[in-house]
MITORBA-235958 format. One record per residue: residue number from 0; x, y, z of N, C-alpha, C, O in turn. Coordinates in nm, 2 decimals. Layout:
N
<atom num="NUM" n_px="X" n_py="Y" n_pz="Z" ca_px="X" ca_py="Y" ca_pz="Z" c_px="X" c_py="Y" c_pz="Z" o_px="X" o_py="Y" o_pz="Z"/>
...
//
This chain:
72
<atom num="0" n_px="6.28" n_py="-0.71" n_pz="4.72" ca_px="6.18" ca_py="-0.81" ca_pz="4.70" c_px="6.19" c_py="-0.90" c_pz="4.82" o_px="6.29" o_py="-0.94" o_pz="4.86"/>
<atom num="1" n_px="6.07" n_py="-0.92" n_pz="4.88" ca_px="6.05" ca_py="-1.00" ca_pz="5.00" c_px="6.03" c_py="-1.14" c_pz="4.97" o_px="5.95" o_py="-1.17" o_pz="4.87"/>
<atom num="2" n_px="6.08" n_py="-1.24" n_pz="5.05" ca_px="6.06" ca_py="-1.38" ca_pz="5.03" c_px="5.99" c_py="-1.43" c_pz="5.16" o_px="6.05" o_py="-1.41" o_pz="5.27"/>
<atom num="3" n_px="5.88" n_py="-1.50" n_pz="5.14" ca_px="5.81" ca_py="-1.56" ca_pz="5.25" c_px="5.80" c_py="-1.71" c_pz="5.23" o_px="5.79" o_py="-1.76" o_pz="5.12"/>
<atom num="4" n_px="5.80" n_py="-1.78" n_pz="5.35" ca_px="5.77" ca_py="-1.92" ca_pz="5.34" c_px="5.62" c_py="-1.94" c_pz="5.31" o_px="5.54" o_py="-1.84" o_pz="5.34"/>
<atom num="5" n_px="5.58" n_py="-2.05" n_pz="5.27" ca_px="5.44" ca_py="-2.08" ca_pz="5.24" c_px="5.35" c_py="-2.06" c_pz="5.37" o_px="5.25" o_py="-1.99" o_pz="5.36"/>
<atom num="6" n_px="5.40" n_py="-2.11" n_pz="5.48" ca_px="5.31" ca_py="-2.10" ca_pz="5.60" c_px="5.31" c_py="-1.96" c_pz="5.65" o_px="5.21" o_py="-1.91" o_pz="5.70"/>
<atom num="7" n_px="5.43" n_py="-1.89" n_pz="5.64" ca_px="5.43" ca_py="-1.75" ca_pz="5.68" c_px="5.34" c_py="-1.66" c_pz="5.59" o_px="5.27" o_py="-1.57" o_pz="5.64"/>
<atom num="8" n_px="5.34" n_py="-1.68" n_pz="5.46" ca_px="5.26" ca_py="-1.61" ca_pz="5.37" c_px="5.11" c_py="-1.63" c_pz="5.40" o_px="5.03" o_py="-1.54" o_pz="5.39"/>
<atom num="9" n_px="5.08" n_py="-1.76" n_pz="5.43" ca_px="4.94" ca_py="-1.79" ca_pz="5.47" c_px="4.89" c_py="-1.72" c_pz="5.59" o_px="4.78" o_py="-1.68" o_pz="5.60"/>
<atom num="10" n_px="4.98" n_py="-1.72" n_pz="5.69" ca_px="4.94" ca_py="-1.65" ca_pz="5.82" c_px="4.93" c_py="-1.50" c_pz="5.81" o_px="4.85" o_py="-1.44" o_pz="5.88"/>
<atom num="11" n_px="5.02" n_py="-1.44" n_pz="5.72" ca_px="5.02" ca_py="-1.30" ca_pz="5.71" c_px="4.98" c_py="-1.25" c_pz="5.57" o_px="5.04" o_py="-1.17" o_pz="5.51"/>
<atom num="12" n_px="4.87" n_py="-1.31" n_pz="5.52" ca_px="4.83" ca_py="-1.29" ca_pz="5.38" c_px="4.81" c_py="-1.14" c_pz="5.35" o_px="4.85" o_py="-1.09" o_pz="5.25"/>
<atom num="13" n_px="4.74" n_py="-1.07" n_pz="5.44" ca_px="4.71" ca_py="-0.93" ca_pz="5.41" c_px="4.84" c_py="-0.85" c_pz="5.40" o_px="4.86" o_py="-0.76" o_pz="5.32"/>
<atom num="14" n_px="4.94" n_py="-0.88" n_pz="5.49" ca_px="5.07" ca_py="-0.81" ca_pz="5.49" c_px="5.14" c_py="-0.85" c_pz="5.36" o_px="5.21" o_py="-0.76" o_pz="5.30"/>
<atom num="15" n_px="5.14" n_py="-0.97" n_pz="5.32" ca_px="5.20" ca_py="-1.01" ca_pz="5.19" c_px="5.14" c_py="-0.94" c_pz="5.07" o_px="5.22" o_py="-0.89" o_pz="4.99"/>
<atom num="16" n_px="5.01" n_py="-0.92" n_pz="5.07" ca_px="4.95" ca_py="-0.85" ca_pz="4.96" c_px="4.99" c_py="-0.70" c_pz="4.96" o_px="5.02" o_py="-0.65" o_pz="4.85"/>
<atom num="17" n_px="4.99" n_py="-0.64" n_pz="5.08" ca_px="5.04" ca_py="-0.50" ca_pz="5.09" c_px="5.18" c_py="-0.49" c_pz="5.04" o_px="5.22" o_py="-0.39" o_pz="4.97"/>
<atom num="18" n_px="5.27" n_py="-0.58" n_pz="5.08" ca_px="5.41" ca_py="-0.58" ca_pz="5.04" c_px="5.42" c_py="-0.59" c_pz="4.89" o_px="5.50" o_py="-0.52" o_pz="4.82"/>
<atom num="19" n_px="5.34" n_py="-0.68" n_pz="4.83" ca_px="5.35" ca_py="-0.70" ca_pz="4.68" c_px="5.30" c_py="-0.57" c_pz="4.61" o_px="5.35" o_py="-0.53" o_pz="4.51"/>
<atom num="20" n_px="5.20" n_py="-0.51" n_pz="4.67" ca_px="5.15" ca_py="-0.38" ca_pz="4.61" c_px="5.25" c_py="-0.27" c_pz="4.62" o_px="5.27" o_py="-0.20" o_pz="4.52"/>
<atom num="21" n_px="5.32" n_py="-0.26" n_pz="4.73" ca_px="5.42" ca_py="-0.15" ca_pz="4.74" c_px="5.55" c_py="-0.18" c_pz="4.67" o_px="5.61" o_py="-0.08" o_pz="4.62"/>
<atom num="22" n_px="5.60" n_py="-0.30" n_pz="4.66" ca_px="5.72" ca_py="-0.33" ca_pz="4.60" c_px="5.71" c_py="-0.39" c_pz="4.46" o_px="5.81" o_py="-0.38" o_pz="4.38"/>
<atom num="23" n_px="5.59" n_py="-0.44" n_pz="4.42" ca_px="5.57" ca_py="-0.49" ca_pz="4.29" c_px="5.58" c_py="-0.64" c_pz="4.27" o_px="5.54" o_py="-0.70" o_pz="4.17"/>
<atom num="24" n_px="5.65" n_py="-0.71" n_pz="4.38" ca_px="5.66" ca_py="-0.85" ca_pz="4.36" c_px="5.70" c_py="-0.91" c_pz="4.50" o_px="5.78" o_py="-0.85" o_pz="4.58"/>
<atom num="25" n_px="5.64" n_py="-1.02" n_pz="4.53" ca_px="5.67" ca_py="-1.10" ca_pz="4.65" c_px="5.69" c_py="-1.25" c_pz="4.61" o_px="5.62" o_py="-1.30" o_pz="4.53"/>
<atom num="26" n_px="5.79" n_py="-1.31" n_pz="4.67" ca_px="5.82" ca_py="-1.45" ca_pz="4.64" c_px="5.77" c_py="-1.54" c_pz="4.76" o_px="5.80" o_py="-1.50" o_pz="4.87"/>
<atom num="27" n_px="5.70" n_py="-1.64" n_pz="4.72" ca_px="5.66" ca_py="-1.74" ca_pz="4.83" c_px="5.73" c_py="-1.87" c_pz="4.80" o_px="5.72" o_py="-1.93" o_pz="4.69"/>
<atom num="28" n_px="5.80" n_py="-1.92" n_pz="4.90" ca_px="5.88" ca_py="-2.04" ca_pz="4.88" c_px="5.82" c_py="-2.16" c_pz="4.96" o_px="5.79" o_py="-2.15" o_pz="5.08"/>
<atom num="29" n_px="5.80" n_py="-2.27" n_pz="4.89" ca_px="5.74" ca_py="-2.39" ca_pz="4.96" c_px="5.86" c_py="-2.47" c_pz="5.02" o_px="5.97" o_py="-2.45" o_pz="4.99"/>
<atom num="30" n_px="5.82" n_py="-2.57" n_pz="5.11" ca_px="5.92" ca_py="-2.65" ca_pz="5.17" c_px="6.01" c_py="-2.73" c_pz="5.07" o_px="6.13" o_py="-2.75" o_pz="5.10"/>
<atom num="31" n_px="5.95" n_py="-2.77" n_pz="4.96" ca_px="6.03" ca_py="-2.84" ca_pz="4.86" c_px="6.12" c_py="-2.75" c_pz="4.78" o_px="6.19" o_py="-2.80" o_pz="4.69"/>
<atom num="32" n_px="6.12" n_py="-2.62" n_pz="4.81" ca_px="6.21" ca_py="-2.52" ca_pz="4.74" c_px="6.14" c_py="-2.46" c_pz="4.62" o_px="6.20" o_py="-2.36" o_pz="4.56"/>
<atom num="33" n_px="6.03" n_py="-2.50" n_pz="4.58" ca_px="5.96" ca_py="-2.44" ca_pz="4.46" c_px="5.91" c_py="-2.30" c_pz="4.50" o_px="5.87" o_py="-2.28" o_pz="4.61"/>
<atom num="34" n_px="5.93" n_py="-2.20" n_pz="4.41" ca_px="5.90" ca_py="-2.06" ca_pz="4.44" c_px="5.79" c_py="-2.02" c_pz="4.35" o_px="5.77" o_py="-2.06" o_pz="4.23"/>
<atom num="35" n_px="5.71" n_py="-1.92" n_pz="4.40" ca_px="5.60" ca_py="-1.86" ca_pz="4.32" c_px="5.61" c_py="-1.71" c_pz="4.34" o_px="5.64" o_py="-1.66" o_pz="4.45"/>
<atom num="36" n_px="5.58" n_py="-1.63" n_pz="4.24" ca_px="5.59" ca_py="-1.49" ca_pz="4.25" c_px="5.44" c_py="-1.44" c_pz="4.26" o_px="5.36" o_py="-1.48" o_pz="4.18"/>
<atom num="37" n_px="5.42" n_py="-1.35" n_pz="4.35" ca_px="5.30" ca_py="-1.28" ca_pz="4.36" c_px="5.32" c_py="-1.14" c_pz="4.31" o_px="5.39" o_py="-1.06" o_pz="4.37"/>
<atom num="38" n_px="5.25" n_py="-1.11" n_pz="4.20" ca_px="5.27" ca_py="-0.98" ca_pz="4.14" c_px="5.13" c_py="-0.91" c_pz="4.12" o_px="5.04" o_py="-0.97" o_pz="4.07"/>
<atom num="39" n_px="5.11" n_py="-0.79" n_pz="4.17" ca_px="4.98" ca_py="-0.72" ca_pz="4.15" c_px="4.95" c_py="-0.69" c_pz="4.01" o_px="5.04" o_py="-0.66" o_pz="3.93"/>
<atom num="40" n_px="4.82" n_py="-0.70" n_pz="3.97" ca_px="4.78" ca_py="-0.67" ca_pz="3.84" c_px="4.76" c_py="-0.52" c_pz="3.82" o_px="4.73" o_py="-0.45" o_pz="3.92"/>
<atom num="41" n_px="4.79" n_py="-0.47" n_pz="3.70" ca_px="4.77" ca_py="-0.33" ca_pz="3.68" c_px="4.62" c_py="-0.30" c_pz="3.66" o_px="4.54" o_py="-0.39" o_pz="3.61"/>
<atom num="42" n_px="4.58" n_py="-0.19" n_pz="3.70" ca_px="4.44" ca_py="-0.15" ca_pz="3.68" c_px="4.41" c_py="-0.13" c_pz="3.54" o_px="4.49" o_py="-0.08" o_pz="3.46"/>
<atom num="43" n_px="4.29" n_py="-0.17" n_pz="3.50" ca_px="4.26" ca_py="-0.16" ca_pz="3.35" c_px="4.14" c_py="-0.07" c_pz="3.33" o_px="4.06" o_py="-0.09" o_pz="3.24"/>
<atom num="44" n_px="4.12" n_py="0.03" n_pz="3.42" ca_px="4.01" ca_py="0.12" ca_pz="3.40" c_px="4.06" c_py="0.25" c_pz="3.33" o_px="4.18" o_py="0.28" o_pz="3.34"/>
<atom num="45" n_px="3.97" n_py="0.31" n_pz="3.26" ca_px="4.00" ca_py="0.43" ca_pz="3.19" c_px="3.99" c_py="0.55" c_pz="3.28" o_px="3.90" o_py="0.56" o_pz="3.37"/>
<atom num="46" n_px="4.08" n_py="0.65" n_pz="3.27" ca_px="4.06" ca_py="0.77" ca_pz="3.35" c_px="3.93" c_py="0.85" c_pz="3.31" o_px="3.89" o_py="0.94" o_pz="3.39"/>
<atom num="47" n_px="3.87" n_py="0.81" n_pz="3.20" ca_px="3.75" ca_py="0.88" ca_pz="3.16" c_px="3.63" c_py="0.81" c_pz="3.22" o_px="3.52" o_py="0.85" o_pz="3.20"/>
<atom num="48" n_px="3.65" n_py="0.70" n_pz="3.29" ca_px="3.54" ca_py="0.62" ca_pz="3.36" c_px="3.51" c_py="0.70" c_pz="3.48" o_px="3.57" o_py="0.69" o_pz="3.58"/>
<atom num="49" n_px="3.40" n_py="0.77" n_pz="3.48" ca_px="3.36" ca_py="0.85" ca_pz="3.59" c_px="3.22" c_py="0.81" c_pz="3.64" o_px="3.14" o_py="0.76" o_pz="3.56"/>
<atom num="50" n_px="3.19" n_py="0.82" n_pz="3.77" ca_px="3.06" ca_py="0.78" ca_pz="3.81" c_px="2.95" c_py="0.87" c_pz="3.76" o_px="2.97" o_py="0.98" o_pz="3.74"/>
<atom num="51" n_px="2.84" n_py="0.80" n_pz="3.74" ca_px="2.72" ca_py="0.88" ca_pz="3.69" c_px="2.66" c_py="0.96" c_pz="3.80" o_px="2.67" o_py="0.93" o_pz="3.92"/>
<atom num="52" n_px="2.59" n_py="1.07" n_pz="3.76" ca_px="2.52" ca_py="1.15" ca_pz="3.85" c_px="2.37" c_py="1.16" c_pz="3.80" o_px="2.35" o_py="1.15" o_pz="3.68"/>
<atom num="53" n_px="2.28" n_py="1.17" n_pz="3.89" ca_px="2.14" ca_py="1.19" ca_pz="3.85" c_px="2.11" c_py="1.34" c_pz="3.84" o_px="2.13" o_py="1.41" o_pz="3.93"/>
<atom num="54" n_px="2.08" n_py="1.38" n_pz="3.72" ca_px="2.05" ca_py="1.52" ca_pz="3.70" c_px="1.92" c_py="1.53" c_pz="3.61" o_px="1.90" o_py="1.46" o_pz="3.51"/>
<atom num="55" n_px="1.84" n_py="1.62" n_pz="3.65" ca_px="1.72" ca_py="1.65" ca_pz="3.57" c_px="1.75" c_py="1.76" c_pz="3.46" o_px="1.70" o_py="1.87" o_pz="3.47"/>
<atom num="56" n_px="1.83" n_py="1.72" n_pz="3.37" ca_px="1.87" ca_py="1.81" ca_pz="3.26" c_px="1.84" c_py="1.74" c_pz="3.13" o_px="1.87" o_py="1.63" o_pz="3.11"/>
<atom num="57" n_px="1.78" n_py="1.82" n_pz="3.04" ca_px="1.74" ca_py="1.76" ca_pz="2.91" c_px="1.86" c_py="1.78" c_pz="2.81" o_px="1.95" o_py="1.86" o_pz="2.84"/>
<atom num="58" n_px="1.86" n_py="1.71" n_pz="2.70" ca_px="1.96" ca_py="1.72" ca_pz="2.60" c_px="1.96" c_py="1.86" c_pz="2.55" o_px="2.07" o_py="1.91" o_pz="2.52"/>
<atom num="59" n_px="1.85" n_py="1.92" n_pz="2.53" ca_px="1.84" ca_py="2.06" ca_pz="2.48" c_px="1.91" c_py="2.15" c_pz="2.57" o_px="1.99" o_py="2.24" o_pz="2.53"/>
<atom num="60" n_px="1.89" n_py="2.14" n_pz="2.70" ca_px="1.96" ca_py="2.23" ca_pz="2.80" c_px="2.11" c_py="2.21" c_pz="2.80" o_px="2.18" o_py="2.31" o_pz="2.81"/>
<atom num="61" n_px="2.15" n_py="2.09" n_pz="2.78" ca_px="2.30" ca_py="2.06" ca_pz="2.77" c_px="2.36" c_py="2.13" c_pz="2.65" o_px="2.46" o_py="2.19" o_pz="2.66"/>
<atom num="62" n_px="2.29" n_py="2.11" n_pz="2.54" ca_px="2.34" ca_py="2.18" ca_pz="2.41" c_px="2.34" c_py="2.33" c_pz="2.43" o_px="2.43" o_py="2.39" o_pz="2.38"/>
<atom num="63" n_px="2.24" n_py="2.39" n_pz="2.49" ca_px="2.23" ca_py="2.53" ca_pz="2.51" c_px="2.35" c_py="2.58" c_pz="2.60" o_px="2.41" o_py="2.68" o_pz="2.57"/>
<atom num="64" n_px="2.38" n_py="2.50" n_pz="2.70" ca_px="2.49" ca_py="2.54" ca_pz="2.79" c_px="2.62" c_py="2.53" c_pz="2.72" o_px="2.71" o_py="2.62" o_pz="2.73"/>
<atom num="65" n_px="2.64" n_py="2.43" n_pz="2.64" ca_px="2.77" ca_py="2.42" ca_pz="2.56" c_px="2.78" c_py="2.53" c_pz="2.46" o_px="2.89" o_py="2.59" o_pz="2.45"/>
<atom num="66" n_px="2.67" n_py="2.56" n_pz="2.39" ca_px="2.67" ca_py="2.67" ca_pz="2.29" c_px="2.71" c_py="2.80" c_pz="2.36" o_px="2.78" o_py="2.88" o_pz="2.31"/>
<atom num="67" n_px="2.64" n_py="2.83" n_pz="2.48" ca_px="2.67" ca_py="2.95" ca_pz="2.55" c_px="2.82" c_py="2.96" c_pz="2.59" o_px="2.87" o_py="3.07" o_pz="2.59"/>
<atom num="68" n_px="2.87" n_py="2.85" n_pz="2.63" ca_px="3.01" ca_py="2.84" ca_pz="2.67" c_px="3.11" c_py="2.87" c_pz="2.55" o_px="3.21" o_py="2.94" o_pz="2.57"/>
<atom num="69" n_px="3.07" n_py="2.83" n_pz="2.44" ca_px="3.15" ca_py="2.85" ca_pz="2.32" c_px="3.14" c_py="2.99" c_pz="2.27" o_px="3.24" o_py="3.04" o_pz="2.20"/>
<atom num="70" n_px="3.03" n_py="3.06" n_pz="2.30" ca_px="3.02" ca_py="3.20" ca_pz="2.25" c_px="3.10" c_py="3.30" c_pz="2.33" o_px="3.12" o_py="3.41" o_pz="2.29"/>
<atom num="71" n_px="3.15" n_py="3.26" n_pz="2.44" ca_px="3.22" ca_py="3.35" ca_pz="2.53" c_px="3.35" c_py="3.39" c_pz="2.47" o_px="3.42" o_py="3.47" o_pz="2.53"/>
//
């Protein structure tokens, strides 16, 4: 776990974020000794979340394709 001073973290903010992403936690220490933890959030998207595609296919055609696949 890396510890940065407040001014160093401010100057190297992109580096601090990358470090937090790779190690899971970065500590930022102020001059008065108070410390803060920078922890990346976990992604909350579903693996079933897929981008849409534009297709000129009707519902009937999709049902026919699925039925044909099941008959094999």
